[in-house]
VMD Tcl script that builds the backbone (N, CA, C; Angstrom):
set m [mol new atoms 186]
animate dup $m
set s [atomselect $m all]
$s set {name element resname resid chain x y z} {
  {N N UNK 1 A 34.786 -37.750 -107.071}
  {CA C UNK 1 A 33.726 -36.777 -107.157}
  {C C UNK 1 A 34.269 -35.440 -106.658}
  {N N UNK 2 A 34.289 -34.467 -107.498}
  {CA C UNK 2 A 34.800 -33.144 -107.154}
  {C C UNK 2 A 33.705 -32.324 -106.489}
  {N N UNK 3 A 34.120 -31.529 -105.518}
  {CA C UNK 3 A 33.161 -30.675 -104.816}
  {C C UNK 3 A 33.210 -29.274 -105.409}
  {N N UNK 4 A 32.050 -28.709 -105.600}
  {CA C UNK 4 A 31.999 -27.345 -106.107}
  {C C UNK 4 A 32.007 -26.365 -104.941}
  {N N UNK 5 A 32.145 -25.095 -105.250}
  {CA C UNK 5 A 32.177 -24.066 -104.206}
  {C C UNK 5 A 30.859 -24.004 -103.444}
  {N N UNK 6 A 29.766 -24.367 -104.092}
  {CA C UNK 6 A 28.474 -24.339 -103.427}
  {C C UNK 6 A 28.361 -25.454 -102.385}
  {N N UNK 7 A 29.080 -26.557 -102.613}
  {CA C UNK 7 A 29.023 -27.674 -101.676}
  {C C UNK 7 A 29.816 -27.400 -100.403}
  {N N UNK 8 A 30.828 -26.579 -100.510}
  {CA C UNK 8 A 31.670 -26.270 -99.356}
  {C C UNK 8 A 31.111 -25.025 -98.677}
  {N N UNK 9 A 30.691 -25.182 -97.431}
  {CA C UNK 9 A 30.114 -24.074 -96.683}
  {C C UNK 9 A 31.063 -23.733 -95.543}
  {N N UNK 10 A 31.490 -22.497 -95.510}
  {CA C UNK 10 A 32.385 -22.058 -94.440}
  {C C UNK 10 A 31.559 -21.727 -93.206}
  {N N UNK 11 A 32.029 -22.195 -92.071}
  {CA C UNK 11 A 31.345 -21.914 -90.810}
  {C C UNK 11 A 32.048 -20.735 -90.147}
  {N N UNK 12 A 31.546 -19.548 -90.397}
  {CA C UNK 12 A 32.167 -18.332 -89.874}
  {C C UNK 12 A 31.469 -17.798 -88.636}
  {N N UNK 13 A 30.602 -18.617 -88.027}
  {CA C UNK 13 A 29.906 -18.167 -86.826}
  {C C UNK 13 A 30.887 -18.095 -85.663}
  {N N UNK 14 A 30.745 -17.103 -84.820}
  {CA C UNK 14 A 31.627 -17.044 -83.646}
  {C C UNK 14 A 31.280 -18.157 -82.662}
  {N N UNK 15 A 32.301 -18.681 -82.000}
  {CA C UNK 15 A 32.066 -19.721 -81.007}
  {C C UNK 15 A 31.409 -19.106 -79.784}
  {N N UNK 16 A 30.459 -19.826 -79.231}
  {CA C UNK 16 A 29.820 -19.320 -78.023}
  {C C UNK 16 A 30.175 -20.236 -76.863}
  {N N UNK 17 A 30.514 -19.651 -75.762}
  {CA C UNK 17 A 30.864 -20.375 -74.552}
  {C C UNK 17 A 29.799 -20.104 -73.500}
  {N N UNK 18 A 29.660 -21.041 -72.563}
  {CA C UNK 18 A 28.702 -20.787 -71.498}
  {C C UNK 18 A 29.248 -19.686 -70.604}
  {N N UNK 19 A 28.352 -18.854 -70.132}
  {CA C UNK 19 A 28.750 -17.703 -69.327}
  {C C UNK 19 A 27.773 -17.519 -68.183}
  {N N UNK 20 A 28.178 -16.730 -67.231}
  {CA C UNK 20 A 27.294 -16.329 -66.151}
  {C C UNK 20 A 26.902 -17.453 -65.225}
  {N N UNK 21 A 25.619 -17.482 -64.886}
  {CA C UNK 21 A 25.105 -18.445 -63.913}
  {C C UNK 21 A 25.272 -19.882 -64.398}
  {N N UNK 22 A 25.106 -20.099 -65.687}
  {CA C UNK 22 A 25.268 -21.451 -66.227}
  {C C UNK 22 A 26.691 -21.954 -66.036}
  {N N UNK 23 A 27.666 -21.100 -66.243}
  {CA C UNK 23 A 29.066 -21.466 -66.046}
  {C C UNK 23 A 29.337 -21.771 -64.584}
  {N N UNK 24 A 28.814 -20.938 -63.696}
  {CA C UNK 24 A 29.033 -21.138 -62.263}
  {C C UNK 24 A 28.359 -22.418 -61.767}
  {N N UNK 25 A 27.150 -22.690 -62.236}
  {CA C UNK 25 A 26.455 -23.916 -61.830}
  {C C UNK 25 A 27.159 -25.162 -62.359}
  {N N UNK 26 A 27.644 -25.100 -63.578}
  {CA C UNK 26 A 28.370 -26.238 -64.147}
  {C C UNK 26 A 29.658 -26.492 -63.386}
  {N N UNK 27 A 30.388 -25.438 -63.064}
  {CA C UNK 27 A 31.632 -25.575 -62.307}
  {C C UNK 27 A 31.359 -26.111 -60.911}
  {N N UNK 28 A 30.320 -25.612 -60.260}
  {CA C UNK 28 A 29.971 -26.087 -58.919}
  {C C UNK 28 A 29.543 -27.552 -58.951}
  {N N UNK 29 A 28.793 -27.945 -59.971}
  {CA C UNK 29 A 28.363 -29.341 -60.086}
  {C C UNK 29 A 29.556 -30.268 -60.293}
  {N N UNK 30 A 30.500 -29.863 -61.123}
  {CA C UNK 30 A 31.699 -30.677 -61.333}
  {C C UNK 30 A 32.548 -30.758 -60.071}
  {N N UNK 31 A 32.670 -29.652 -59.347}
  {CA C UNK 31 A 33.436 -29.658 -58.101}
  {C C UNK 31 A 32.780 -30.568 -57.067}
  {N N UNK 32 A 31.464 -30.514 -56.964}
  {CA C UNK 32 A 30.741 -31.384 -56.033}
  {C C UNK 32 A 30.897 -32.849 -56.424}
  {N N UNK 33 A 30.822 -33.142 -57.707}
  {CA C UNK 33 A 31.006 -34.502 -58.201}
  {C C UNK 33 A 32.390 -35.027 -57.828}
  {N N UNK 34 A 33.428 -34.234 -58.060}
  {CA C UNK 34 A 34.787 -34.663 -57.720}
  {C C UNK 34 A 34.956 -34.829 -56.218}
  {N N UNK 35 A 34.388 -33.920 -55.435}
  {CA C UNK 35 A 34.492 -34.018 -53.979}
  {C C UNK 35 A 33.840 -35.299 -53.471}
  {N N UNK 36 A 32.641 -35.599 -53.946}
  {CA C UNK 36 A 31.942 -36.805 -53.500}
  {C C UNK 36 A 32.658 -38.073 -53.954}
  {N N UNK 37 A 33.247 -38.043 -55.128}
  {CA C UNK 37 A 34.003 -39.196 -55.607}
  {C C UNK 37 A 35.227 -39.434 -54.742}
  {N N UNK 38 A 35.956 -38.381 -54.414}
  {CA C UNK 38 A 37.140 -38.507 -53.568}
  {C C UNK 38 A 36.744 -38.921 -52.157}
  {N N UNK 39 A 35.617 -38.453 -51.677}
  {CA C UNK 39 A 35.140 -38.809 -50.341}
  {C C UNK 39 A 34.697 -40.270 -50.279}
  {N N UNK 40 A 34.189 -40.797 -51.368}
  {CA C UNK 40 A 33.654 -42.158 -51.388}
  {C C UNK 40 A 34.754 -43.219 -51.336}
  {N N UNK 41 A 35.902 -42.957 -51.900}
  {CA C UNK 41 A 36.955 -43.970 -52.011}
  {C C UNK 41 A 37.377 -44.526 -50.654}
  {N N UNK 42 A 37.721 -43.706 -49.644}
  {CA C UNK 42 A 38.105 -44.302 -48.360}
  {C C UNK 42 A 36.947 -45.013 -47.655}
  {N N UNK 43 A 35.729 -44.540 -47.852}
  {CA C UNK 43 A 34.573 -45.182 -47.221}
  {C C UNK 43 A 34.391 -46.589 -47.777}
  {N N UNK 44 A 34.479 -46.737 -49.080}
  {CA C UNK 44 A 34.324 -48.051 -49.703}
  {C C UNK 44 A 35.467 -48.968 -49.293}
  {N N UNK 45 A 36.683 -48.446 -49.205}
  {CA C UNK 45 A 37.831 -49.255 -48.808}
  {C C UNK 45 A 37.647 -49.809 -47.405}
  {N N UNK 46 A 37.239 -48.963 -46.476}
  {CA C UNK 46 A 37.026 -49.411 -45.095}
  {C C UNK 46 A 35.870 -50.407 -45.033}
  {N N UNK 47 A 34.821 -50.148 -45.782}
  {CA C UNK 47 A 33.674 -51.061 -45.782}
  {C C UNK 47 A 34.061 -52.429 -46.334}
  {N N UNK 48 A 34.861 -52.468 -47.385}
  {CA C UNK 48 A 35.270 -53.751 -47.950}
  {C C UNK 48 A 36.132 -54.541 -46.977}
  {N N UNK 49 A 36.992 -53.864 -46.239}
  {CA C UNK 49 A 37.817 -54.542 -45.241}
  {C C UNK 49 A 36.928 -55.142 -44.158}
  {N N UNK 50 A 35.965 -54.381 -43.676}
  {CA C UNK 50 A 35.055 -54.875 -42.633}
  {C C UNK 50 A 34.216 -56.047 -43.129}
  {N N UNK 51 A 33.714 -55.957 -44.331}
  {CA C UNK 51 A 32.900 -57.041 -44.893}
  {C C UNK 51 A 33.735 -58.302 -45.060}
  {N N UNK 52 A 34.964 -58.150 -45.529}
  {CA C UNK 52 A 35.846 -59.305 -45.707}
  {C C UNK 52 A 36.145 -59.972 -44.379}
  {N N UNK 53 A 36.382 -59.175 -43.335}
  {CA C UNK 53 A 36.650 -59.744 -42.011}
  {C C UNK 53 A 35.430 -60.485 -41.473}
  {N N UNK 54 A 34.244 -59.926 -41.669}
  {CA C UNK 54 A 33.025 -60.574 -41.173}
  {C C UNK 54 A 32.745 -61.890 -41.888}
  {N N UNK 55 A 33.076 -61.965 -43.154}
  {CA C UNK 55 A 32.827 -63.187 -43.910}
  {C C UNK 55 A 33.957 -64.199 -43.769}
  {N N UNK 56 A 35.044 -63.808 -43.105}
  {CA C UNK 56 A 36.174 -64.712 -42.933}
  {C C UNK 56 A 36.913 -64.974 -44.231}
  {N N UNK 57 A 36.927 -63.996 -45.102}
  {CA C UNK 57 A 37.541 -64.160 -46.415}
  {C C UNK 57 A 39.039 -64.368 -46.384}
  {N N UNK 58 A 39.744 -63.698 -45.488}
  {CA C UNK 58 A 41.192 -63.844 -45.440}
  {C C UNK 58 A 41.599 -65.190 -44.861}
  {N N UNK 59 A 40.783 -65.785 -44.016}
  {CA C UNK 59 A 41.098 -67.105 -43.464}
  {C C UNK 59 A 40.995 -68.190 -44.529}
  {N N UNK 60 A 40.188 -67.984 -45.530}
  {CA C UNK 60 A 40.013 -68.979 -46.591}
  {C C UNK 60 A 41.169 -68.961 -47.587}
  {N N UNK 61 A 41.946 -67.887 -47.594}
  {CA C UNK 61 A 43.062 -67.781 -48.534}
  {C C UNK 61 A 44.183 -68.732 -48.136}
  {N N UNK 62 A 44.472 -68.812 -46.850}
  {CA C UNK 62 A 45.618 -69.608 -46.381}
  {C C UNK 62 A 45.276 -71.047 -46.280}
}
mol reanalyze $m
mol bondsrecalc $m
mol representation Tube
mol addrep $m
């Protein structure tokens, strides 16, 4: 099936990027998300070690 010139539509609209307050809020939200994710990793690691010790999990391995 051949396409005619009418079927092909060129998208010549300029690209729009977020600017101003929206850009700053998005960047701040992403930075906060990454900070909280990095902060959570050591907390979960320490908590898992404590929980394993309380349940005697390592003694059951041997």
